[in-house]
A tleap script that builds the chain and sets N, CA, C and O, in Angstrom:
source leaprc.protein.ff14SB
mol = sequence {
  NMET SER PHE LEU LEU GLY PHE SER PHE ILE
  VAL LEU LEU LEU VAL PHE THR ILE LEU LEU
  CYS PHE ILE SER LYS ARG LEU PRO LYS GLU
  PHE ILE LEU SER THR ILE ALA PHE MET ILE
  VAL GLY ASP GLY VAL LEU VAL ALA LEU TRP
  TYR TYR GLY THR VAL GLU ILE VAL GLU SER
  VAL LYS GLU PHE ARG LEU GLY ILE ALA GLY
  ALA PHE CYS LEU ASN ALA MET SER ARG SER
  VAL TYR PHE LEU LEU GLN ASN GLU LYS CVAL
}
set mol.1.N position { 0.813 -1.190 0.000 }
set mol.1.CA position { 0.000 0.000 0.000 }
set mol.1.C position { 0.860 1.259 0.000 }
set mol.1.O position { 0.487 2.267 -0.599 }
set mol.2.N position { 1.992 1.206 0.659 }
set mol.2.CA position { 2.888 2.359 0.695 }
set mol.2.C position { 3.432 2.674 -0.693 }
set mol.2.O position { 3.595 3.839 -1.055 }
set mol.3.N position { 3.713 1.618 -1.473 }
set mol.3.CA position { 4.200 1.838 -2.836 }
set mol.3.C position { 3.152 2.556 -3.679 }
set mol.3.O position { 3.477 3.482 -4.422 }
set mol.4.N position { 1.897 2.129 -3.563 }
set mol.4.CA position { 0.830 2.761 -4.345 }
set mol.4.C position { 0.610 4.212 -3.942 }
set mol.4.O position { 0.310 5.056 -4.787 }
set mol.5.N position { 0.757 4.500 -2.666 }
set mol.5.CA position { 0.624 5.878 -2.223 }
set mol.5.C position { 1.754 6.728 -2.776 }
set mol.5.O position { 1.529 7.870 -3.176 }
set mol.6.N position { 2.951 6.196 -2.804 }
set mol.6.CA position { 4.073 6.915 -3.393 }
set mol.6.C position { 3.929 7.051 -4.899 }
set mol.6.O position { 4.246 8.097 -5.464 }
set mol.7.N position { 3.450 5.993 -5.552 }
set mol.7.CA position { 3.301 6.023 -7.004 }
set mol.7.C position { 2.148 6.913 -7.442 }
set mol.7.O position { 2.146 7.408 -8.569 }
set mol.8.N position { 1.173 7.125 -6.575 }
set mol.8.CA position { 0.060 8.005 -6.927 }
set mol.8.C position { 0.504 9.458 -7.069 }
set mol.8.O position { -0.270 10.303 -7.518 }
set mol.9.N position { 1.719 9.744 -6.696 }
set mol.9.CA position { 2.301 11.073 -6.903 }
set mol.9.C position { 2.364 11.415 -8.385 }
set mol.9.O position { 2.492 12.584 -8.750 }
set mol.10.N position { 2.276 10.401 -9.241 }
set mol.10.CA position { 2.350 10.646 -10.677 }
set mol.10.C position { 1.178 11.497 -11.154 }
set mol.10.O position { 1.315 12.229 -12.134 }
set mol.11.N position { 0.045 11.420 -10.493 }
set mol.11.CA position { -1.103 12.241 -10.888 }
set mol.11.C position { -0.755 13.720 -10.741 }
set mol.11.O position { -1.035 14.519 -11.634 }
set mol.12.N position { -0.155 14.075 -9.635 }
set mol.12.CA position { 0.248 15.459 -9.408 }
set mol.12.C position { 1.339 15.883 -10.397 }
set mol.12.O position { 1.332 17.015 -10.881 }
set mol.13.N position { 2.267 14.982 -10.694 }
set mol.13.CA position { 3.317 15.295 -11.657 }
set mol.13.C position { 2.759 15.485 -13.065 }
set mol.13.O position { 3.232 16.346 -13.806 }
set mol.14.N position { 1.771 14.699 -13.435 }
set mol.14.CA position { 1.181 14.845 -14.766 }
set mol.14.C position { 0.417 16.157 -14.901 }
set mol.14.O position { 0.467 16.797 -15.952 }
set mol.15.N position { -0.279 16.556 -13.866 }
set mol.15.CA position { -0.969 17.854 -13.890 }
set mol.15.C position { 0.045 18.980 -14.016 }
set mol.15.O position { -0.171 19.932 -14.765 }
set mol.16.N position { 1.141 18.875 -13.294 }
set mol.16.CA position { 2.203 19.882 -13.373 }
set mol.16.C position { 2.841 19.900 -14.762 }
set mol.16.O position { 3.184 20.968 -15.267 }
set mol.17.N position { 3.003 18.734 -15.382 }
set mol.17.CA position { 3.571 18.659 -16.725 }
set mol.17.C position { 2.645 19.320 -17.743 }
set mol.17.O position { 3.112 20.031 -18.633 }
set mol.18.N position { 1.354 19.095 -17.624 }
set mol.18.CA position { 0.394 19.730 -18.527 }
set mol.18.C position { 0.437 21.238 -18.362 }
set mol.18.O position { 0.378 21.976 -19.346 }
set mol.19.N position { 0.539 21.696 -17.129 }
set mol.19.CA position { 0.674 23.134 -16.875 }
set mol.19.C position { 1.941 23.685 -17.529 }
set mol.19.O position { 1.917 24.771 -18.109 }
set mol.20.N position { 3.025 22.957 -17.441 }
set mol.20.CA position { 4.276 23.389 -18.072 }
set mol.20.C position { 4.178 23.422 -19.594 }
set mol.20.O position { 4.784 24.277 -20.239 }
set mol.21.N position { 3.427 22.504 -20.160 }
set mol.21.CA position { 3.248 22.511 -21.613 }
set mol.21.C position { 2.512 23.762 -22.063 }
set mol.21.O position { 2.882 24.373 -23.066 }
set mol.22.N position { 1.480 24.148 -21.335 }
set mol.22.CA position { 0.753 25.372 -21.676 }
set mol.22.C position { 1.635 26.601 -21.506 }
set mol.22.O position { 1.588 27.522 -22.320 }
set mol.23.N position { 2.432 26.613 -20.455 }
set mol.23.CA position { 3.323 27.758 -20.228 }
set mol.23.C position { 4.383 27.836 -21.325 }
set mol.23.O position { 4.688 28.924 -21.811 }
set mol.24.N position { 4.943 26.695 -21.717 }
set mol.24.CA position { 6.003 26.713 -22.733 }
set mol.24.C position { 5.487 27.161 -24.095 }
set mol.24.O position { 6.234 27.754 -24.873 }
set mol.25.N position { 4.225 26.888 -24.391 }
set mol.25.CA position { 3.665 27.329 -25.670 }
set mol.25.C position { 3.418 28.830 -25.700 }
set mol.25.O position { 3.441 29.440 -26.769 }
set mol.26.N position { 3.185 29.425 -24.548 }
set mol.26.CA position { 2.879 30.852 -24.489 }
set mol.26.C position { 4.128 31.727 -24.347 }
set mol.26.O position { 4.077 32.930 -24.606 }
set mol.27.N position { 5.229 31.134 -23.943 }
set mol.27.CA position { 6.455 31.915 -23.770 }
set mol.27.C position { 7.148 32.145 -25.114 }
set mol.27.O position { 7.057 31.308 -26.012 }
set mol.28.N position { 7.833 33.266 -25.249 }
set mol.28.CA position { 8.649 33.448 -26.458 }
set mol.28.C position { 9.812 32.446 -26.482 }
set mol.28.O position { 10.189 31.897 -25.446 }
set mol.29.N position { 10.357 32.221 -27.641 }
set mol.29.CA position { 11.429 31.227 -27.798 }
set mol.29.C position { 12.688 31.582 -27.006 }
set mol.29.O position { 13.484 30.697 -26.693 }
set mol.30.N position { 12.878 32.849 -26.679 }
set mol.30.CA position { 14.065 33.251 -25.924 }
set mol.30.C position { 14.011 32.778 -24.475 }
set mol.30.O position { 15.052 32.616 -23.839 }
set mol.31.N position { 12.816 32.555 -23.952 }
set mol.31.CA position { 12.649 32.182 -22.549 }
set mol.31.C position { 12.300 30.711 -22.362 }
set mol.31.O position { 11.751 30.336 -21.326 }
set mol.32.N position { 12.606 29.883 -23.337 }
set mol.32.CA position { 12.241 28.475 -23.246 }
set mol.32.C position { 13.017 27.754 -22.145 }
set mol.32.O position { 12.516 26.786 -21.574 }
set mol.33.N position { 14.227 28.209 -21.838 }
set mol.33.CA position { 15.004 27.579 -20.766 }
set mol.33.C position { 14.432 27.885 -19.389 }
set mol.33.O position { 14.688 27.148 -18.437 }
set mol.34.N position { 13.668 28.956 -19.271 }
set mol.34.CA position { 13.036 29.248 -17.981 }
set mol.34.C position { 11.992 28.193 -17.631 }
set mol.34.O position { 11.719 27.960 -16.454 }
set mol.35.N position { 11.410 27.558 -18.638 }
set mol.35.CA position { 10.463 26.478 -18.389 }
set mol.35.C position { 11.164 25.288 -17.737 }
set mol.35.O position { 10.597 24.629 -16.865 }
set mol.36.N position { 12.388 25.018 -18.159 }
set mol.36.CA position { 13.152 23.911 -17.577 }
set mol.36.C position { 13.503 24.210 -16.128 }
set mol.36.O position { 13.416 23.331 -15.271 }
set mol.37.N position { 13.894 25.433 -15.854 }
set mol.37.CA position { 14.198 25.814 -14.474 }
set mol.37.C position { 12.946 25.743 -13.612 }
set mol.37.O position { 13.004 25.283 -12.471 }
set mol.38.N position { 11.829 26.188 -14.138 }
set mol.38.CA position { 10.559 26.110 -13.405 }
set mol.38.C position { 10.172 24.657 -13.151 }
set mol.38.O position { 9.624 24.339 -12.096 }
set mol.39.N position { 10.452 23.774 -14.107 }
set mol.39.CA position { 10.147 22.360 -13.955 }
set mol.39.C position { 10.997 21.730 -12.854 }
set mol.39.O position { 10.486 20.956 -12.044 }
set mol.40.N position { 12.275 22.053 -12.820 }
set mol.40.CA position { 13.166 21.476 -11.809 }
set mol.40.C position { 12.769 21.936 -10.407 }
set mol.40.O position { 12.660 21.130 -9.483 }
set mol.41.N position { 12.557 23.232 -10.264 }
set mol.41.CA position { 12.173 23.769 -8.953 }
set mol.41.C position { 10.793 23.269 -8.548 }
set mol.41.O position { 10.573 22.907 -7.392 }
set mol.42.N position { 9.870 23.251 -9.496 }
set mol.42.CA position { 8.509 22.790 -9.196 }
set mol.42.C position { 8.467 21.337 -8.782 }
set mol.42.O position { 7.746 20.982 -7.850 }
set mol.43.N position { 9.233 20.478 -9.461 }
set mol.43.CA position { 9.292 19.066 -9.083 }
set mol.43.C position { 9.843 18.899 -7.673 }
set mol.43.O position { 9.346 18.081 -6.899 }
set mol.44.N position { 10.860 19.666 -7.347 }
set mol.44.CA position { 11.431 19.584 -6.001 }
set mol.44.C position { 10.454 20.010 -4.927 }
set mol.44.O position { 10.352 19.370 -3.881 }
set mol.45.N position { 9.740 21.085 -5.182 }
set mol.45.CA position { 8.757 21.567 -4.204 }
set mol.45.C position { 7.610 20.576 -4.065 }
set mol.45.O position { 7.174 20.283 -2.952 }
set mol.46.N position { 7.118 20.060 -5.186 }
set mol.46.CA position { 6.001 19.116 -5.134 }
set mol.46.C position { 6.366 17.824 -4.413 }
set mol.46.O position { 5.576 17.308 -3.623 }
set mol.47.N position { 7.568 17.297 -4.685 }
set mol.47.CA position { 7.945 16.051 -4.016 }
set mol.47.C position { 8.180 16.274 -2.525 }
set mol.47.O position { 7.894 15.390 -1.718 }
set mol.48.N position { 8.693 17.435 -2.152 }
set mol.48.CA position { 8.874 17.721 -0.723 }
set mol.48.C position { 7.532 17.803 -0.021 }
set mol.48.O position { 7.367 17.263 1.073 }
set mol.49.N position { 6.577 18.472 -0.637 }
set mol.49.CA position { 5.239 18.561 -0.041 }
set mol.49.C position { 4.570 17.196 0.043 }
set mol.49.O position { 3.944 16.867 1.051 }
set mol.50.N position { 4.702 16.399 -1.019 }
set mol.50.CA position { 4.091 15.073 -1.026 }
set mol.50.C position { 4.746 14.158 0.010 }
set mol.50.O position { 4.050 13.458 0.745 }
set mol.51.N position { 6.060 14.162 0.073 }
set mol.51.CA position { 6.772 13.265 0.982 }
set mol.51.C position { 6.499 13.621 2.438 }
set mol.51.O position { 6.089 12.768 3.226 }
set mol.52.N position { 6.726 14.873 2.787 }
set mol.52.CA position { 6.566 15.252 4.190 }
set mol.52.C position { 5.103 15.333 4.611 }
set mol.52.O position { 4.796 15.282 5.802 }
set mol.53.N position { 4.213 15.458 3.654 }
set mol.53.CA position { 2.792 15.487 3.987 }
set mol.53.C position { 2.189 14.121 4.201 }
set mol.53.O position { 1.206 13.992 4.930 }
set mol.54.N position { 2.750 13.094 3.585 }
set mol.54.CA position { 2.150 11.762 3.677 }
set mol.54.C position { 3.047 10.717 4.331 }
set mol.54.O position { 2.639 9.560 4.442 }
set mol.55.N position { 4.240 11.074 4.763 }
set mol.55.CA position { 5.148 10.079 5.329 }
set mol.55.C position { 4.627 9.541 6.671 }
set mol.55.O position { 4.993 8.435 7.067 }
set mol.56.N position { 3.793 10.293 7.363 }
set mol.56.CA position { 3.282 9.819 8.650 }
set mol.56.C position { 2.256 8.702 8.505 }
set mol.56.O position { 2.067 7.916 9.433 }
set mol.57.N position { 1.591 8.621 7.357 }
set mol.57.CA position { 0.513 7.639 7.218 }
set mol.57.C position { 0.943 6.370 6.478 }
set mol.57.O position { 0.133 5.458 6.312 }
set mol.58.N position { 2.198 6.291 6.033 }
set mol.58.CA position { 2.648 5.095 5.319 }
set mol.58.C position { 3.162 4.062 6.306 }
set mol.58.O position { 3.599 4.393 7.408 }
set mol.59.N position { 3.101 2.798 5.886 }
set mol.59.CA position { 3.575 1.715 6.735 }
set mol.59.C position { 5.066 1.461 6.536 }
set mol.59.O position { 5.793 1.211 7.497 }
set mol.60.N position { 5.514 1.525 5.295 }
set mol.60.CA position { 6.912 1.258 4.980 }
set mol.60.C position { 7.467 2.446 4.194 }
set mol.60.O position { 7.054 2.702 3.063 }
set mol.61.N position { 8.394 3.157 4.798 }
set mol.61.CA position { 8.958 4.350 4.158 }
set mol.61.C position { 9.785 3.962 2.941 }
set mol.61.O position { 9.820 4.702 1.958 }
set mol.62.N position { 10.454 2.809 2.992 }
set mol.62.CA position { 11.279 2.371 1.866 }
set mol.62.C position { 10.421 2.139 0.624 }
set mol.62.O position { 10.787 2.582 -0.465 }
set mol.63.N position { 9.301 1.461 0.767 }
set mol.63.CA position { 8.411 1.227 -0.370 }
set mol.63.C position { 7.770 2.525 -0.845 }
set mol.63.O position { 7.535 2.705 -2.039 }
set mol.64.N position { 7.492 3.418 0.078 }
set mol.64.CA position { 6.925 4.720 -0.272 }
set mol.64.C position { 7.901 5.513 -1.139 }
set mol.64.O position { 7.510 6.107 -2.143 }
set mol.65.N position { 9.164 5.517 -0.743 }
set mol.65.CA position { 10.192 6.209 -1.539 }
set mol.65.C position { 10.364 5.547 -2.905 }
set mol.65.O position { 10.579 6.231 -3.906 }
set mol.66.N position { 10.271 4.228 -2.948 }
set mol.66.CA position { 10.375 3.510 -4.212 }
set mol.66.C position { 9.218 3.874 -5.136 }
set mol.66.O position { 9.407 3.991 -6.347 }
set mol.67.N position { 8.027 4.053 -4.581 }
set mol.67.CA position { 6.881 4.476 -5.381 }
set mol.67.C position { 7.063 5.872 -5.937 }
set mol.67.O position { 6.711 6.128 -7.089 }
set mol.68.N position { 7.605 6.777 -5.146 }
set mol.68.CA position { 7.868 8.137 -5.621 }
set mol.68.C position { 8.919 8.104 -6.729 }
set mol.68.O position { 8.800 8.816 -7.726 }
set mol.69.N position { 9.947 7.277 -6.550 }
set mol.69.CA position { 10.985 7.156 -7.579 }
set mol.69.C position { 10.409 6.586 -8.876 }
set mol.69.O position { 10.774 7.032 -9.964 }
set mol.70.N position { 9.517 5.612 -8.768 }
set mol.70.CA position { 8.861 5.060 -9.952 }
set mol.70.C position { 8.003 6.089 -10.662 }
set mol.70.O position { 7.953 6.126 -11.892 }
set mol.71.N position { 7.329 6.924 -9.888 }
set mol.71.CA position { 6.517 7.990 -10.487 }
set mol.71.C position { 7.398 8.978 -11.235 }
set mol.71.O position { 7.044 9.426 -12.326 }
set mol.72.N position { 8.545 9.321 -10.654 }
set mol.72.CA position { 9.463 10.231 -11.335 }
set mol.72.C position { 10.015 9.605 -12.616 }
set mol.72.O position { 10.135 10.291 -13.631 }
set mol.73.N position { 10.351 8.321 -12.584 }
set mol.73.CA position { 10.878 7.657 -13.780 }
set mol.73.C position { 9.849 7.639 -14.904 }
set mol.73.O position { 10.170 7.976 -16.043 }
set mol.74.N position { 8.619 7.248 -14.593 }
set mol.74.CA position { 7.583 7.198 -15.604 }
set mol.74.C position { 7.270 8.590 -16.141 }
set mol.74.O position { 7.041 8.757 -17.339 }
set mol.75.N position { 7.260 9.575 -15.274 }
set mol.75.CA position { 6.984 10.942 -15.702 }
set mol.75.C position { 8.128 11.482 -16.561 }
set mol.75.O position { 7.877 12.184 -17.541 }
set mol.76.N position { 9.357 11.173 -16.218 }
set mol.76.CA position { 10.494 11.637 -17.020 }
set mol.76.C position { 10.454 11.016 -18.418 }
set mol.76.O position { 10.731 11.696 -19.406 }
set mol.77.N position { 10.113 9.741 -18.503 }
set mol.77.CA position { 10.006 9.111 -19.816 }
set mol.77.C position { 8.878 9.729 -20.631 }
set mol.77.O position { 9.041 9.977 -21.826 }
set mol.78.N position { 7.750 9.975 -20.005 }
set mol.78.CA position { 6.622 10.548 -20.752 }
set mol.78.C position { 6.920 11.978 -21.184 }
set mol.78.O position { 6.539 12.376 -22.284 }
set mol.79.N position { 7.596 12.761 -20.338 }
set mol.79.CA position { 7.988 14.121 -20.730 }
set mol.79.C position { 8.949 14.081 -21.909 }
set mol.79.O position { 8.817 14.870 -22.845 }
set mol.80.N position { 9.909 13.172 -21.871 }
set mol.80.CA position { 10.884 13.072 -22.951 }
set mol.80.C position { 10.225 12.711 -24.273 }
set mol.80.O position { 10.521 13.312 -25.306 }
set mol.81.N position { 9.342 11.739 -24.239 }
set mol.81.CA position { 8.663 11.322 -25.456 }
set mol.81.C position { 7.759 12.443 -25.972 }
set mol.81.O position { 7.726 12.704 -27.174 }
set mol.82.N position { 7.035 13.098 -25.085 }
set mol.82.CA position { 6.130 14.167 -25.502 }
set mol.82.C position { 6.896 15.312 -26.157 }
set mol.82.O position { 6.528 15.768 -27.240 }
set mol.83.N position { 7.956 15.775 -25.505 }
set mol.83.CA position { 8.699 16.910 -26.065 }
set mol.83.C position { 9.465 16.503 -27.328 }
set mol.83.O position { 9.674 17.338 -28.208 }
set mol.84.N position { 9.885 15.246 -27.434 }
set mol.84.CA position { 10.521 14.775 -28.656 }
set mol.84.C position { 9.529 14.783 -29.806 }
set mol.84.O position { 9.855 15.244 -30.900 }
set mol.85.N position { 8.317 14.277 -29.575 }
set mol.85.CA position { 7.302 14.280 -30.623 }
set mol.85.C position { 6.824 15.682 -30.946 }
set mol.85.O position { 6.475 15.973 -32.090 }
set mol.86.N position { 6.806 16.546 -29.958 }
set mol.86.CA position { 6.408 17.924 -30.194 }
set mol.86.C position { 7.418 18.626 -31.108 }
set mol.86.O position { 7.029 19.411 -31.972 }
set mol.87.N position { 8.698 18.350 -30.921 }
set mol.87.CA position { 9.735 18.938 -31.770 }
set mol.87.C position { 9.746 18.317 -33.171 }
set mol.87.O position { 10.171 18.963 -34.128 }
set mol.88.N position { 9.286 17.081 -33.294 }
set mol.88.CA position { 9.227 16.445 -34.604 }
set mol.88.C position { 8.186 17.116 -35.498 }
set mol.88.O position { 8.362 17.174 -36.714 }
set mol.89.N position { 7.119 17.617 -34.912 }
set mol.89.CA position { 6.053 18.252 -35.686 }
set mol.89.C position { 6.504 19.571 -36.304 }
set mol.89.O position { 5.962 19.996 -37.323 }
set mol.90.N position { 7.477 20.208 -35.703 }
set mol.90.CA position { 7.927 21.525 -36.181 }
set mol.90.C position { 8.739 21.424 -37.407 }
set mol.90.O position { 9.192 22.441 -37.933 }
savepdb mol mol.pdb
quit
């Protein structure tokens, strides 16, 4: 159960990724690197809030951390594929 609670963090990461996609489309091309900085800082803040907010209710902290790591891996792969396909269309 702790793994699933950690892995459910992917929902929050996907919402944040969609928000970043909208922001990156509206920014001028000169500020595209600011989206990457916002993504790095935002991911750090979100994982800190998720971890410290739910660590008291998990049974196994090791499995909880493994679930969060799995969510980050899946989200990183999906971001990479999405932005690669987005650049292919141009």
